[in-house]
C-alpha positions as CSV (number, residue, x, y, z in Angstrom):
1,X,46.5,95.1,-7.3
2,X,49.0,97.7,-6.4
3,X,51.5,99.0,-8.8
4,X,55.2,99.3,-7.8
5,X,56.4,102.2,-10.0
6,X,58.1,105.4,-9.0
7,X,55.3,107.1,-10.6
8,X,52.9,105.4,-8.3
9,X,54.7,106.1,-5.3
10,X,54.9,109.8,-6.2
11,X,51.3,110.1,-6.7
12,X,50.4,108.0,-3.6
13,X,53.0,108.6,-1.0
14,X,52.9,106.2,2.0
15,X,51.2,106.9,5.2
16,X,53.5,108.3,7.5
17,X,51.8,109.5,10.6
18,X,49.8,106.2,11.4
19,X,46.4,107.8,11.0
20,X,45.5,105.8,8.0
21,X,45.5,108.9,5.8
22,X,48.0,109.7,3.0
23,X,50.7,112.1,4.0
24,X,49.7,115.7,3.5
25,X,45.9,114.7,3.2
26,X,43.6,117.2,4.5
27,X,40.9,116.2,7.1
28,X,37.3,116.5,5.7
29,X,35.3,119.5,7.5
30,X,32.1,118.5,9.2
31,X,29.1,119.9,7.7
32,X,26.2,121.1,9.7
33,X,22.6,120.8,8.6
34,X,19.8,123.1,9.7
35,X,16.7,121.0,10.7
36,X,14.5,124.0,11.1
37,X,11.9,124.4,8.4
38,X,9.0,126.8,7.9
39,X,5.9,126.1,6.3
40,X,7.1,127.8,3.0
41,X,10.1,125.8,2.9
42,X,7.9,122.5,3.1
43,X,6.0,123.8,0.2
44,X,8.9,124.6,-1.9
45,X,10.4,121.0,-1.1
46,X,6.9,119.6,-2.2
47,X,7.0,121.8,-5.3
48,X,10.2,120.6,-6.3
49,X,9.5,116.9,-5.7
50,X,6.4,117.2,-7.6
51,X,8.5,118.8,-10.5
52,X,10.5,115.6,-10.8
53,X,7.6,113.3,-10.5
54,X,6.7,111.5,-13.8
55,X,3.8,108.9,-13.6
56,X,4.5,105.4,-14.9
57,X,3.6,104.9,-18.7
58,X,1.7,101.8,-19.6
59,X,1.9,100.8,-23.4
60,X,-1.8,100.3,-24.6
61,X,-3.4,99.5,-28.1
62,X,-5.9,102.3,-28.6
63,X,-8.1,102.6,-31.6
64,X,-8.7,106.4,-32.5
65,X,-10.6,107.9,-35.4
66,X,-7.9,108.9,-38.3
67,X,-9.0,112.4,-38.2
68,X,-8.2,112.9,-34.4
69,X,-4.9,111.2,-34.9
70,X,-4.1,113.7,-38.0
71,X,-5.2,116.5,-35.8
72,X,-2.9,115.6,-33.0
73,X,0.1,114.9,-35.4
74,X,-0.4,118.1,-37.5
75,X,1.9,119.9,-34.9
76,X,4.7,117.3,-35.4
77,X,6.4,114.8,-33.2
78,X,5.3,113.8,-29.7
79,X,1.7,113.7,-30.7
80,X,1.1,110.7,-28.2
81,X,2.4,113.1,-25.4
82,X,-0.3,115.7,-26.5
83,X,-2.8,113.2,-26.4
84,X,-2.0,112.1,-23.0
85,X,-2.1,115.6,-21.8
86,X,-5.4,116.1,-23.5
87,X,-6.9,113.0,-21.7
88,X,-5.2,114.1,-18.3
89,X,-7.0,117.5,-18.5
90,X,-10.3,115.8,-18.9
91,X,-9.6,113.2,-16.2
92,X,-8.7,116.2,-13.7
93,X,-11.6,118.0,-14.7
94,X,-14.1,115.1,-14.1
95,X,-12.4,114.5,-10.7
96,X,-13.0,118.1,-9.6
97,X,-16.7,117.7,-10.5
98,X,-17.0,114.3,-8.6
């Protein structure tokens, strides 16, 4: 849908040079990218990617002792996240042993 108003014609002047660009439009500069990387660069990239990594969450029903839940809840909200972090530490420690 093209508007035919004077305001529209001023904002978007007609193409005059046949290049497909608006009159007065600038050409985009070409960007160059270096493909050379060192080992430290790749480590930084991996670290950056891992910092954005979030494991998938799966809802489960889990029956825990009331005192355990109360202990995690005493620090306020996000107690489920703290429970998950504690379980992850145990899991990683077990994986290192085995």
